[in-house]
C-alpha positions as CSV (number, residue, x, y, z in Angstrom):
1,X,91.9,106.0,-5.9
2,X,92.1,105.1,-10.1
3,X,94.9,102.8,-10.1
4,X,94.6,100.9,-13.1
5,X,92.4,101.4,-16.3
6,X,92.3,99.2,-19.7
7,X,94.2,102.1,-21.3
8,X,97.2,101.8,-18.7
9,X,98.5,98.9,-21.3
10,X,99.7,101.3,-24.1
11,X,102.2,103.3,-21.9
12,X,105.6,102.9,-22.4
13,X,108.2,100.9,-20.3
14,X,105.0,99.4,-18.5
15,X,107.8,96.5,-17.6
16,X,108.9,98.2,-15.4
17,X,106.6,96.8,-12.5
18,X,108.3,93.9,-13.6
19,X,111.9,92.7,-10.5
20,X,114.7,91.1,-12.1
21,X,115.1,87.9,-9.8
22,X,118.5,86.9,-11.3
23,X,122.1,88.9,-9.4
24,X,123.8,91.1,-11.5
25,X,127.1,90.2,-12.1
26,X,130.1,91.2,-11.5
27,X,132.0,94.4,-12.8
28,X,134.8,94.5,-14.9
29,X,138.4,95.2,-13.4
30,X,139.6,98.4,-15.1
31,X,142.4,96.6,-17.2
32,X,138.9,94.8,-19.0
33,X,137.9,98.4,-19.8
34,X,138.9,99.0,-23.5
35,X,142.5,100.8,-24.3
36,X,140.9,103.5,-26.8
37,X,139.3,105.5,-23.6
38,X,140.1,108.5,-23.2
39,X,142.0,109.0,-19.7
40,X,139.3,109.6,-17.3
41,X,136.8,109.2,-19.4
42,X,133.9,106.0,-18.9
43,X,135.2,103.2,-20.9
44,X,133.4,103.0,-24.3
45,X,131.5,99.5,-23.6
46,X,130.6,100.2,-20.2
47,X,128.6,103.7,-21.9
48,X,127.4,101.8,-24.8
49,X,125.7,99.3,-22.8
50,X,124.3,102.4,-19.9
51,X,122.3,104.2,-23.3
52,X,121.9,101.6,-24.7
53,X,119.2,100.2,-22.2
54,X,118.1,104.0,-21.7
55,X,117.5,104.9,-25.2
56,X,114.6,101.9,-25.4
57,X,113.5,103.7,-21.9
58,X,112.6,107.2,-22.1
59,X,113.8,110.3,-25.0
60,X,117.3,111.9,-25.2
61,X,118.6,114.7,-25.7
62,X,122.4,115.0,-26.5
63,X,124.1,118.2,-25.2
64,X,127.4,120.0,-24.1
65,X,128.7,120.0,-20.7
66,X,129.6,124.2,-21.1
67,X,125.5,124.3,-21.3
68,X,125.1,123.6,-18.1
69,X,125.6,125.0,-14.4
70,X,124.9,123.6,-11.0
71,X,123.8,125.5,-8.3
72,X,124.7,124.8,-4.3
73,X,122.7,127.2,-2.9
74,X,119.1,128.4,-2.0
75,X,120.1,132.6,-2.2
76,X,121.6,131.4,-6.3
77,X,118.7,129.9,-6.8
78,X,116.8,132.5,-6.1
79,X,119.2,135.7,-7.5
80,X,119.5,133.5,-11.3
81,X,116.0,133.3,-11.1
82,X,115.3,137.0,-10.7
83,X,118.2,137.5,-13.0
84,X,116.4,135.3,-15.7
85,X,113.6,136.9,-15.6
86,X,114.3,140.1,-15.5
87,X,115.7,139.5,-18.5
88,X,113.2,137.3,-20.5
89,X,112.1,139.1,-23.8
90,X,110.2,136.5,-25.6
91,X,108.3,134.2,-22.3
92,X,108.6,132.8,-19.2
93,X,107.2,129.6,-17.3
94,X,107.2,128.5,-14.3
95,X,105.6,124.7,-12.8
96,X,105.6,124.6,-9.4
97,X,103.5,123.4,-6.5
98,X,103.3,127.0,-5.3
99,X,104.9,130.8,-5.1
100,X,104.5,131.4,-1.2
101,X,101.9,133.8,-1.0
102,X,103.6,136.9,0.1
103,X,106.6,137.0,-2.3
104,X,105.8,140.5,-3.4
105,X,109.2,140.9,-4.5
106,X,108.9,137.9,-7.0
107,X,105.6,139.0,-8.4
108,X,107.5,142.6,-8.6
109,X,109.9,140.9,-10.6
110,X,107.6,139.4,-13.5
111,X,105.9,141.9,-13.4
112,X,108.8,144.5,-14.2
113,X,109.7,142.4,-16.7
114,X,106.7,142.6,-18.7
115,X,106.4,146.3,-18.3
116,X,109.8,146.3,-19.9
117,X,109.8,143.8,-22.7
118,X,106.4,144.5,-24.6
119,X,106.8,140.9,-26.4
120,X,107.2,139.2,-23.1
121,X,103.9,136.3,-22.2
122,X,104.0,134.8,-19.0
123,X,102.7,131.5,-18.1
124,X,102.2,129.6,-14.7
125,X,101.4,126.3,-13.6
126,X,100.3,125.6,-9.4
127,X,98.8,123.5,-8.1
128,X,95.0,123.6,-7.4
129,X,95.2,121.8,-3.7
130,X,98.0,123.7,-2.1
131,X,97.6,127.2,-4.6
132,X,93.9,127.7,-3.0
133,X,94.6,126.2,0.6
134,X,94.4,129.2,2.8
135,X,91.6,131.1,0.6
136,X,89.6,133.8,1.7
137,X,92.7,134.7,3.2
138,X,95.7,135.1,1.4
139,X,97.4,132.6,-0.7
140,X,98.9,131.5,-4.2
141,X,96.0,132.3,-5.9
142,X,95.1,135.7,-5.1
143,X,98.5,136.8,-5.1
144,X,98.5,135.3,-8.8
145,X,95.3,136.6,-9.6
146,X,96.7,140.1,-8.9
147,X,99.4,139.6,-11.6
148,X,96.2,138.6,-14.1
149,X,94.5,140.8,-13.8
150,X,96.8,143.8,-14.7
151,X,98.1,141.7,-17.5
152,X,95.0,139.7,-18.9
153,X,96.0,139.2,-22.1
154,X,99.7,138.2,-21.0
155,X,99.9,136.4,-18.4
156,X,97.8,133.3,-18.3
157,X,98.3,131.1,-14.4
158,X,96.7,127.5,-14.5
159,X,95.8,125.4,-11.8
160,X,96.1,121.4,-12.2
161,X,94.0,119.7,-10.0
162,X,94.4,115.9,-9.4
163,X,91.6,113.1,-10.3
164,X,92.1,111.2,-7.4
165,X,90.7,113.7,-5.0
166,X,86.5,114.2,-5.9
167,X,83.2,114.3,-4.4
168,X,82.8,113.0,-0.5
169,X,86.6,112.2,0.1
170,X,87.3,115.8,-1.1
171,X,85.5,117.4,1.4
172,X,86.1,115.5,3.9
173,X,90.1,115.3,4.0
174,X,91.5,118.3,6.0
175,X,93.0,120.8,3.6
176,X,96.2,120.6,5.5
177,X,96.5,117.4,4.5
178,X,94.6,116.7,1.2
179,X,98.1,116.8,-0.6
180,X,98.7,113.5,0.0
181,X,96.2,112.5,-2.6
182,X,97.9,113.6,-5.4
183,X,99.5,117.2,-6.9
184,X,101.0,118.8,-9.5
185,X,104.6,118.5,-8.1
186,X,106.9,119.3,-11.3
187,X,109.3,122.1,-10.9
188,X,110.2,123.7,-14.5
189,X,111.4,127.5,-14.1
190,X,111.8,128.1,-18.2
191,X,113.6,131.6,-19.3
192,X,113.1,132.0,-23.5
193,X,115.8,129.4,-24.1
194,X,117.2,128.3,-20.8
195,X,115.7,126.4,-17.8
196,X,116.4,125.6,-14.6
197,X,115.0,121.4,-13.2
198,X,115.0,121.9,-9.6
199,X,113.2,120.1,-6.8
200,X,112.7,123.8,-5.1
201,X,109.5,125.9,-4.9
202,X,109.3,129.6,-4.5
203,X,108.7,130.7,-1.8
204,X,111.4,132.4,0.7
205,X,112.4,129.6,2.5
206,X,113.6,128.2,-0.9
207,X,115.4,130.9,-1.4
208,X,116.5,131.3,1.8
209,X,117.1,128.2,4.3
210,X,115.8,125.1,2.9
211,X,118.5,123.0,1.1
212,X,117.3,121.5,-2.7
213,X,119.3,121.2,-5.7
214,X,119.2,123.7,-9.2
215,X,120.8,122.8,-12.2
216,X,120.6,125.4,-15.0
217,X,120.2,124.4,-18.4
218,X,121.3,127.1,-21.2
219,X,119.8,124.8,-24.1
220,X,117.0,125.8,-26.8
221,X,116.1,122.3,-27.5
222,X,115.4,121.2,-23.6
223,X,113.9,124.3,-22.6
224,X,111.7,123.8,-25.7
225,X,111.3,120.3,-24.7
226,X,110.2,121.5,-21.5
227,X,108.2,123.8,-22.4
228,X,106.0,121.4,-24.1
229,X,105.6,119.4,-21.4
230,X,104.2,122.3,-19.7
231,X,101.7,123.6,-21.9
232,X,100.6,120.4,-21.9
233,X,99.9,120.0,-18.5
234,X,98.7,123.9,-18.5
235,X,96.2,122.9,-21.3
236,X,94.6,120.3,-18.7
237,X,94.2,122.3,-15.8
238,X,92.0,125.2,-13.8
239,X,92.0,128.6,-15.3
240,X,92.6,131.2,-12.7
241,X,90.0,133.6,-13.4
242,X,90.4,137.4,-11.0
243,X,86.8,138.4,-9.9
244,X,86.9,142.5,-11.9
245,X,84.0,143.2,-9.1
246,X,86.3,142.0,-6.4
247,X,89.4,140.6,-5.4
248,X,88.4,137.1,-4.6
249,X,89.3,134.6,-7.8
250,X,87.6,131.8,-9.1
251,X,88.4,128.4,-11.3
252,X,86.9,128.0,-14.0
253,X,87.2,124.7,-16.5
254,X,87.5,126.6,-20.0
255,X,85.4,124.8,-23.2
256,X,88.7,124.2,-25.2
257,X,90.9,122.0,-22.8
258,X,91.2,118.9,-24.9
259,X,90.0,116.8,-21.2
260,X,86.9,116.9,-19.4
261,X,86.7,118.4,-15.9
262,X,88.9,115.8,-13.2
263,X,85.8,116.8,-10.5
264,X,83.1,115.1,-12.7
265,X,84.8,112.5,-14.7
266,X,87.9,111.6,-13.7
267,X,88.1,108.1,-15.4
268,X,87.7,110.7,-18.9
269,X,90.4,113.4,-17.3
270,X,92.6,110.6,-17.3
271,X,92.9,108.6,-20.3
272,X,92.8,112.7,-22.4
273,X,95.5,113.5,-20.4
274,X,97.5,110.3,-21.0
275,X,96.8,110.7,-24.6
276,X,98.6,114.2,-24.7
277,X,101.4,113.4,-22.3
278,X,102.2,110.1,-23.5
279,X,103.9,111.6,-26.6
280,X,106.8,112.9,-24.7
281,X,108.0,109.7,-23.6
282,X,108.7,108.3,-26.7
283,X,112.6,107.5,-27.2
284,X,114.4,108.9,-29.2
285,X,112.0,111.7,-29.4
286,X,113.2,115.6,-27.8
287,X,110.2,117.7,-28.7
288,X,106.6,116.9,-29.4
289,X,107.7,118.5,-32.8
290,X,110.5,115.9,-33.9
291,X,110.1,112.9,-35.1
292,X,113.6,112.2,-36.4
293,X,115.3,110.0,-34.2
294,X,118.4,111.3,-31.8
295,X,121.7,110.3,-32.7
296,X,123.5,107.3,-31.0
297,X,125.6,108.4,-28.4
298,X,129.2,107.4,-29.9
299,X,128.1,109.3,-32.6
300,X,127.1,112.5,-30.6
301,X,130.5,112.6,-28.9
302,X,132.1,113.9,-31.7
303,X,129.9,117.6,-30.7
304,X,128.6,117.1,-27.4
305,X,129.7,115.3,-24.0
306,X,127.0,114.8,-22.4
307,X,123.4,113.1,-22.6
308,X,119.7,114.4,-21.0
309,X,117.5,111.8,-20.9
310,X,113.8,114.0,-19.3
311,X,112.0,111.8,-17.2
312,X,108.1,112.1,-16.7
313,X,105.4,110.8,-14.1
314,X,102.0,110.7,-14.7
315,X,99.8,108.4,-12.4
316,X,98.7,106.3,-12.9
317,X,99.1,105.6,-16.7
318,X,102.8,107.1,-17.3
319,X,106.2,106.8,-15.8
320,X,110.0,106.6,-17.2
321,X,111.2,108.1,-14.1
322,X,111.0,104.1,-12.5
323,X,112.5,102.2,-15.3
324,X,114.9,104.5,-15.6
325,X,116.3,104.2,-12.6
326,X,116.1,100.9,-12.3
327,X,118.2,100.4,-15.9
328,X,120.6,102.4,-13.9
329,X,121.2,100.8,-10.9
330,X,120.1,97.4,-12.0
331,X,124.0,96.3,-12.2
332,X,127.0,96.3,-10.9
333,X,129.0,95.8,-13.6
334,X,128.5,99.5,-14.7
335,X,128.6,101.1,-11.3
336,X,131.0,101.6,-8.7
337,X,129.1,103.2,-6.6
338,X,126.5,105.7,-6.3
339,X,124.8,107.7,-4.0
340,X,120.9,108.1,-3.1
341,X,119.3,111.4,-1.5
342,X,114.9,112.2,-0.6
343,X,114.2,114.5,1.7
344,X,111.2,112.6,2.5
345,X,112.8,109.2,2.7
346,X,110.1,106.4,1.6
347,X,111.5,105.0,-1.4
348,X,109.2,103.2,-3.7
349,X,109.6,99.3,-2.9
350,X,110.8,98.5,-6.2
351,X,113.3,101.2,-5.9
352,X,114.3,99.6,-1.8
353,X,114.5,96.4,-4.0
354,X,116.6,97.8,-6.7
355,X,119.4,99.5,-4.1
356,X,119.2,96.3,-1.6
357,X,120.2,93.9,-4.8
358,X,122.8,96.3,-6.2
359,X,124.5,96.6,-2.7
360,X,124.3,93.0,-1.6
361,X,125.0,90.2,-2.9
362,X,128.8,88.8,-4.0
363,X,129.5,92.0,-6.1
364,X,127.9,94.7,-3.9
365,X,128.7,98.4,-5.2
366,X,128.9,100.6,-2.0
367,X,126.0,103.2,-1.8
368,X,125.1,105.9,0.6
369,X,121.5,107.4,1.5
370,X,121.1,110.9,2.2
371,X,117.8,112.3,4.2
372,X,116.5,114.4,6.3
373,X,117.2,114.3,10.0
374,X,113.6,115.0,12.1
375,X,115.0,118.5,13.4
376,X,115.4,119.3,9.2
377,X,112.1,118.1,8.2
378,X,109.7,121.3,7.1
379,X,107.2,119.5,9.7
380,X,109.2,119.5,12.4
381,X,107.0,121.1,15.2
382,X,103.8,121.6,13.2
383,X,100.8,121.2,14.4
384,X,98.1,118.7,14.0
385,X,98.5,115.5,12.1
386,X,101.3,117.0,10.0
387,X,103.3,117.2,13.2
388,X,103.8,113.1,13.0
389,X,105.5,113.1,9.6
390,X,109.1,113.4,10.9
391,X,108.5,110.5,13.3
392,X,106.7,108.5,10.5
393,X,109.7,109.0,8.3
394,X,112.2,107.7,11.4
395,X,110.3,105.0,11.0
396,X,110.3,104.4,7.3
397,X,114.2,104.9,7.9
398,X,114.3,102.4,10.2
399,X,112.3,99.6,8.0
400,X,114.7,100.4,5.1
401,X,118.0,99.6,7.5
402,X,116.6,96.5,9.0
403,X,116.2,95.2,5.4
404,X,119.9,96.6,4.7
405,X,120.5,94.5,7.8
406,X,119.0,91.5,6.5
407,X,120.1,92.0,2.7
408,X,124.1,92.5,3.9
409,X,123.9,95.2,2.0
410,X,126.9,97.5,1.9
411,X,124.7,101.1,2.4
412,X,125.1,103.5,5.0
413,X,122.1,106.0,6.0
414,X,123.1,109.2,6.9
415,X,120.6,112.6,8.1
416,X,121.2,116.1,7.1
417,X,120.8,118.5,10.0
418,X,121.8,122.2,9.6
419,X,120.4,123.9,13.1
420,X,117.1,122.8,14.4
421,X,113.8,124.3,12.1
422,X,112.3,127.1,14.2
423,X,115.1,128.2,15.5
424,X,117.8,130.9,14.5
425,X,120.0,129.7,11.4
426,X,117.4,126.3,10.8
427,X,117.4,124.7,7.6
428,X,115.4,122.5,6.5
429,X,116.1,119.8,3.8
430,X,114.2,118.9,0.9
431,X,117.4,117.8,-1.9
432,X,116.7,114.4,-4.2
433,X,118.5,112.3,-6.4
434,X,121.1,110.5,-7.2
435,X,124.4,110.3,-7.9
436,X,126.4,107.5,-9.7
437,X,130.3,106.9,-10.6
438,X,131.4,103.9,-13.2
439,X,134.1,101.2,-13.0
440,X,137.0,103.3,-14.9
441,X,135.8,106.9,-14.4
442,X,139.3,108.4,-12.9
443,X,141.9,109.3,-14.4
444,X,146.0,108.2,-13.6
445,X,144.4,107.0,-10.5
446,X,143.0,109.8,-9.2
447,X,138.9,109.8,-8.1
448,X,136.9,112.2,-11.3
449,X,133.8,112.3,-9.6
450,X,130.1,111.2,-11.4
451,X,129.1,110.4,-14.3
452,X,125.7,110.5,-13.9
453,X,122.9,112.2,-12.1
454,X,118.6,112.7,-11.9
455,X,117.3,115.6,-11.2
456,X,114.3,116.7,-11.0
457,X,110.5,117.0,-8.5
458,X,110.3,113.3,-7.3
459,X,111.1,112.1,-3.9
460,X,111.0,108.6,-5.7
461,X,108.0,107.8,-3.6
462,X,105.1,105.6,-4.0
463,X,103.4,108.6,-3.9
464,X,105.4,110.3,-6.3
465,X,104.6,107.4,-8.7
466,X,101.2,106.7,-7.9
467,X,99.7,110.3,-7.2
468,X,102.0,113.3,-8.0
469,X,102.7,115.2,-11.4
470,X,106.8,114.4,-11.7
471,X,109.2,115.8,-14.4
472,X,113.0,115.2,-14.0
473,X,116.3,114.2,-16.0
474,X,119.1,111.9,-16.0
475,X,122.0,113.7,-17.0
476,X,125.3,111.2,-18.0
477,X,128.5,113.7,-19.0
478,X,132.1,112.2,-20.0
479,X,133.1,115.4,-19.6
480,X,135.4,115.5,-16.3
481,X,134.9,119.0,-15.2
482,X,131.0,118.3,-15.2
483,X,131.6,115.3,-13.4
484,X,133.7,117.1,-10.8
485,X,130.8,119.4,-10.6
486,X,128.7,116.9,-9.7
487,X,130.9,115.2,-7.3
488,X,131.6,118.8,-4.8
489,X,127.4,119.6,-5.3
490,X,126.6,116.1,-3.4
491,X,129.8,116.6,-1.1
492,X,128.0,120.2,-0.3
493,X,125.4,118.0,0.9
494,X,127.7,115.6,2.8
495,X,129.5,118.0,4.7
496,X,126.3,118.4,6.4
497,X,125.6,114.9,7.8
498,X,126.4,111.9,9.9
499,X,125.9,108.3,9.9
500,X,122.8,106.8,11.5
501,X,122.5,103.7,12.7
502,X,119.7,100.7,13.4
503,X,120.1,101.3,17.0
504,X,120.4,105.1,16.5
505,X,116.7,104.6,14.5
506,X,115.2,102.7,17.0
507,X,115.7,104.5,20.1
508,X,113.7,105.6,22.3
509,X,113.5,109.1,22.3
510,X,113.0,108.1,18.3
511,X,110.5,105.1,18.8
512,X,107.5,106.1,16.3
513,X,104.7,105.4,18.5
514,X,100.5,104.4,18.2
515,X,99.5,107.7,16.8
516,X,102.2,107.8,13.8
517,X,101.7,104.0,13.2
518,X,98.1,104.7,13.3
519,X,98.2,107.7,11.2
520,X,100.1,106.0,8.2
521,X,97.7,103.7,8.3
522,X,94.7,105.9,7.8
523,X,96.1,107.7,5.3
524,X,96.6,104.1,3.4
525,X,93.2,103.0,3.6
526,X,92.2,106.2,2.4
527,X,93.9,106.4,-0.7
528,X,96.9,108.3,0.1
529,X,100.8,108.5,0.6
530,X,103.3,109.7,2.1
């Protein structure tokens, strides 16, 4: 795997590799918060400190809380998706890992929208490995090729291919697990001037019984920012071309792409893609066409009450998400509680150390970690090597709780389960994110909710930051209604969880056997990651 090249030094915030050794200072009690802070809102000094740090790391967009809608259920996500496609007049852009090979209804909605809106153009970005896994049988690529065939001038489908899987390695790694070497993992669903940020892909389980998160933004500025990222990645991806003489298709590398083919020149590809995407990480820049610094949060509060920090990860050279998370979670003086969730629980070592440091020591911040039960893991009872993954994640959860015990960290691990995968009414868990509350984010003695949340595609793993292309956002708000919405979203997930201890994870029926550990070792040795 290509880990580091000479040009990596140009990346913003490369200091995320440094670990702060000192303990955070104890947080102030509520009496130390300036009395000028409005009841129930974040104290101005705390807010200024948090945003001042973040303003040095990532771009920011100031918006209103009424421009954000939080959905809770897969069916709501699918309904909103179809309604937005139906009503789109200018553009639909979809960045996803894949579209299910049987999603004929979704494709028909896109087809109908194109027929009814003559100016509508559609841009779809998926992953090349995942999108062609079933070829030559029906696949994501084949269902999208039919759309291109019908609307060749108005539909473009691009497929990103990781530069980490080439040559002999690509030929030898089975298709079922080759995504462990890197993917296009962004989830951006845009329609005119509205966008949904999520961790969900576009297939029937994500529309019915696979729990994720979904934030809808009705903002031209936010939508354009993420569209520009979508467009940039499309420009360094393969073009799906239907074969007019048959039902097959090919992936072509257009000569107009501003990067060499990643299968032929991985290093050159990374250099070109980095130069294309790096401008999106510049602090105080909310789009590639904007060169003016955004207003400070204090002045923006006159018209807006929420800040969005876009997050982007393009390994091995670009990562704003990891330093933003460290900044948000690095000081106990800024936080009073947090919840961290990932369906596939294998946090990057820096995140693990940050959480343990935050929840231990003289001023521990209580935290909760939510993850999928083995019975809610999408690979439960899967055939082949992938069937070992639920046990592997149990093993990783055990290691985390052992580290928490040694650090005396105030962290609870809770597993999400809603039925059993493969059985009637069985659900899988795919949600990922962070929620944090700040001192004095309560009004008149009652808890208001969470002041900040992180939403997006990342699972916060080593793979996410070393191999996968990820996008997301950190939201910070002073609006009580939105705080409560964030809290309800987190509570809706909590309702299906139960606390799991170290003894539960180490029990005989859950202990990882030698086959699981051997498979994990082989993947690491071959340059892949969970």
